[in-house]
N, C-alpha and C positions, 0 to 999 in steps of 0.2 A: 758231498754229495755231488755225482756226476751232473754237470749242467745239461747234456744231453737226456739226460733221463727226466730231468725237471722239466725240459720244452717239450719232450713227448707227452707226459702227464699232462701239461697244462693243454697242450695242442687236443688232446683227446677230451679231456672235460668241455673246452669251448665249441668242440662239434657235438656235445650231447644234447638233447633235449630236454632231458629231465634227471640229473645225477641223483644219486642216493649215497649219502654220509653214514656209514653204519659204523656203530661204537659196540665193542662187545659187553656183556655182562660183568660186572664186577671192575669196570673201568674206573680210572681215578677222575680228577677234577682236570689234569693234563688231556686225557683224550676228551673229554665232555667240553670243556672250554674251548678246545682247538677246534672242533666239530662246529661249534656256534661261530667263530671268528671266520671259520671256511665258509659257512653258509652264506655269512655277511659280503664276502669278496666274491663269491658266485653272485649273489643279487645284485652286486653292484655293475656288473658286466652284463646283464640282461637275463642270466641263467637260474630258475628256479630250482631250488632242491628240497630235500627232505634228509632231516635226520632221525635215525631210529636206533634205539638203545634201551634195551632191558637193566640198565644199569640205574640204580637210585641215585637220585641227584642230591649231591651233600646241600646241607641248608648252607654251608660257607659260599657258595657259587651261585647262591640265588639272586644275588645282586647285578648279576651279569644278564644283561637284557637279552632274549632270545632263548634262555633255559626253557622256558613254558611250551615253547615249538618243538622239543623234542619230544619225538614219538616213542611210544612204549612197545608196539608192535608194526608191523606192516599193515599200511593201508588196502585197500583194492588193488590186488596185483596186475590183474588183466581182465578184460571182458572174454566173456564166452558169446561168440557169432553163431547165430542160426541162419544158414543161407538156404533160400528156396528158388528153384529155377521156375521163373514164370514167363520164359519165353515162348512156351506153347499153349499152356494154361493158365490164365491171367488170374489176377488177384481182385476179389471184389470186397470183403472184409477181413478186420484183423482185431481180435481181442484177446485179453487174457484174464485170467482170475488165479486165486491161489487157495488151493485145496488141500488140508489136512500136511501143510509143510510144503507142499508140490506147486510149482509154477506149472499151470497149463495153458497153452498158446491155443488158440482158436483160429483157424485160416479157414477162409471159405472161397473156393474159385466161382468166378463168374458163369463158368461152362465147364462141365467134364469134372474131372478129378487129378490128383498127383499120384505118382508111383512113390514107392519108399526110395527109389534112388536119386528122386527129385531134391531131397533136402538133406543137407549136411551141418552137421555141428562142429565147430572147430573153436580154439582158443586164438585171441589175439595177439598183439604183442603184449610184452609186460610194461608195466607202467614205469618202469625206470631202465635207462640204457647204459647206465655206467655204474658200478658199484665203487665207491672209496672208502676203503677199510682204514681205521685207525687204530694201531695199537693191538691188531690182532695176529698170534704167531700163526695161525692157521684158520682154516674155516670153520673146523670144528669148536674153535672157541666161542662162536656165536650160538653154540647149543642146538637147543629146539628152534631156534628159527631156520638155522641151516637143514636142520634134518627136514622139516616141514616143507622148505621150498628150495631143495637141493637143485632142482630142474632150473630154477631162476638163476641160481648162483654159477652153475656148468655153462650156462649159456648166455650169461651177460659178461662183457669186458670188467676186470677187476683192478684197481690201482692199489697197491698195498703199501701203506705208510707206515712205518715202525723203527725202533731202533733197538730192538732186543737181539742177542746174539742167536736166540733159539728159534728166529723166525724162519720159516721153511720156504720162502719166497713164493708163495703160491698163487700170486697175482700175474697178470698180463703185463702188467708194468709194476717194477718193485722199488720204492723209494726206501730203502732199508738202509739207515746210518748208524752204526754201532757205536761210533764216538760221539753222537748227539746225547745230551742228559734229559731229553724228552721230545715227545711227538711235536710239542707244538716249535719247538728250534728247529725241526727239519720243514715244517709247513712254513715257518717264516722264510727259511732259507729259499723255497720254492716260490714263493709269492715274490719275494724281493727281485730273484732272477727274472719273473716274467715281469713284473711292472712293480716298482717300490711304491708308487701313488696310491695301490690299491689298499695300504696299510691304514686305515682311519683308526680314529681315537678307539672307536669301538673294538674294531680288530687287535689293534695293540694290546688293549687290555685283556681280551680273550687269550692271546697268546701268552703274555707275561704271566697271566694267573696261572695260565698252565704249567709255565716255568717255575714259578714261585711254589706253587703246590707240589711239584715232583722234587724239588730240590730241597724243600724245608726251607724255604727264603734263603737257598743259596747256601746251605749248611751242610749238605751232602757230599761225600768223598769225590763224588764223579764230576763236580763242577769244573769245568775248563776254562781257560781265558776266552775262547770262541764263545762260550756260555754267556759269559759276563758282557763280552761286546755285543751279543743279539740283545740280551735285556737293555743295555744302554740305547741301542737303536729304537728298539720298543718304547721306552720312555720318552725320547725324543719325538718319537711320532704320538704321543699323548697319552700313555699309558701311565696312569695314577699307582705307583707303587705302593706308596704309604695307605692307600683306599685298600688295595688287594691283601697286601699283609693284616691290617685291621680286621677284615672280613674274614680272611681264612684263618688268621690265629688267633686274635685278641678278642673275638666276640664269642664267649663262651657261656649259655645259660646256666642258671642255678642248677637246673635238672640235669645238664651235662656234668657240671662237677662233682654233684653229689654220685653219679653213676661212675665216675673216674675215679672218685675216692673208694668205691666199693672194690672197682676193677684191682686199683693199687693194694688193697689190703690182702689180696691173694694172689698177687703179681710172684711168679716162680720164674726162676732161670737156671740156664745151663751154660757155664763160662767157657766151658771146652768148645762148645760148637757155635755158642751166641744166640741161643734160641731164648727168648721169653715167652711166656704163656700164663693168660688169666683166664677166669670162667666168671658169667653173670647169668643167674637164675632168673626166673620172670617175676620173681620176688623182688629181686634188686631193680629191675624197671619200675616196679609198681611202687616201692617205696622212696624210690629216687625220683617219681614222677616223669620219668624219661621214656623215649620212644625208641624202636628200633633204630631210625635214622640217625640218631645221636650218637651210634657205634663207631662211626667214621672217625667223629672227634677222638673219641676214646683212643681209638688204634693209633691215629696221630699222634696221641700224647705219648702212647707207649713206645713208638720209635723215636721222638723228639728227646725224650726224655731218659732214653737209655743208649747213648752214642755207641758202646760196643756192640748193640745188637744186630745181626745177621737177618734173624728172621724171628719175626712177631705172631702169635697165634693167640686169638680170641675165641672162646667156645661159649655159645650162649642159647639161652632157650626161647623159642621164637613164642608168638601169642598162643597158636594153636598147640604148643607142648613139644613142637620139633625141635631137635638140637640140631644147630648149625653152627659154621664158624667161618673166619675171616682169617686168611692167612697172608700175610704181607713179607716179602723177601727184597732183600737189599741185592743188587750186583755184586758177586757173579752168581748167585743163587735164583733159581727160578720156581716160583711160587706154585704153579700147574704141575712142574716136574717132580717137585717134594710131595705134593699131595696126590700124585697120578693114582694110587690106588683107592682113592676115594672119589673118582670121577669129578672132579673139579669144574667149575665155570671160571671165566674170568682171563687173566693174562700173566706174562711173568711177574709183576710186582703185586698183584692183588688176585687171591683166589678164593672163589667161593665155596663152602664145602656144605654137604647135606648128610649128616649121618645116620646109620641105621639104628644105633644105639639108641635107649629110650632116655637116658640119664644123664646128666651131665659127667657125674664120675666116671662112667663107662667110656663115654666118648674120649674122655682126656686119656684112660690107661689105654685106649686102642691108637689114638694119634701120636701123643709124646713120644712113645718108645721108637715108633715108626720115623717121625723125623729126626730123633736124635741119631738114630743108625744111618739115616740119608746123609744127615750132614757130617758126621763123624767120618764116612767113607769119603767125602768131599776133601775133608781136610787131610787126609793120609798122602 
């Protein structure tokens, strides 16, 4: 990554009063753990920040302190300011009350009265003055958060950090390194360029957890010598690799194993395209004693135990009967692009799907032929 870009980004962050670290829905442990590490670095140099993400926090990363500080949505974004010109007509009393869901402000002058043009209502500045996006290919990756707060995104400087070839360089500052295997690898390089002493044991653990999760403990094909050198530096800084591997891959509940068995029993594959898929009904969850949060472990097992897999799809029935899906893609495939017809949220590696079909077989019959066709075209 260009050292000048790294310097510009850190200079921008250091000038900020309160940065926002934003991770898209569908993000994996790499993006989430990196956000915690980055927040810790900023705090060590006197900068308070918030992490916001609507992604589910995987059980495997809950050993990382700070995961409980990730917010599911934006807090109060900015104040509404009501201005009253009291240069001519002085204020005597000010009070308020709430009636029928409306705030009523009562203002009483000492003498005379105010005119309509004496009062003005306006918005104050936004709560955050810099947005740091981790692992989003574009602003639409943030789904409803972007659509509900578009004004905030368009008026606030954006730092875009990603390693996807499909990234649209939407930031004012773009740290996009397609040779990196993980976001954590890029953020480590940026911190090291600024001041390697900022990488505490906690920060090192966060970043190494992101790298190990993303590379399935350095077993994916895109692991490079640079990746291994970065991992070595993080372990030297105090990250406990064995602890991370134990928590991410070796801690499986009986309920998760039962759910995995049910998913495996229905596993289907298409060797020509490298697509594997399976389905889980609501009854499968009930009989296994598992929850929706166990799906992450199931999809990880699908990928790790199917080395020739390019794309893995899990279709499942939610607690309210809604049919949903999780699509994982290995490079050079893009999960959101493959499933674009279904309006997914997430990123290149992991896309979350919401089907209109009201049954698992119908959803399967809709998406599987579509994915086969898309993947077959890529292989031509």
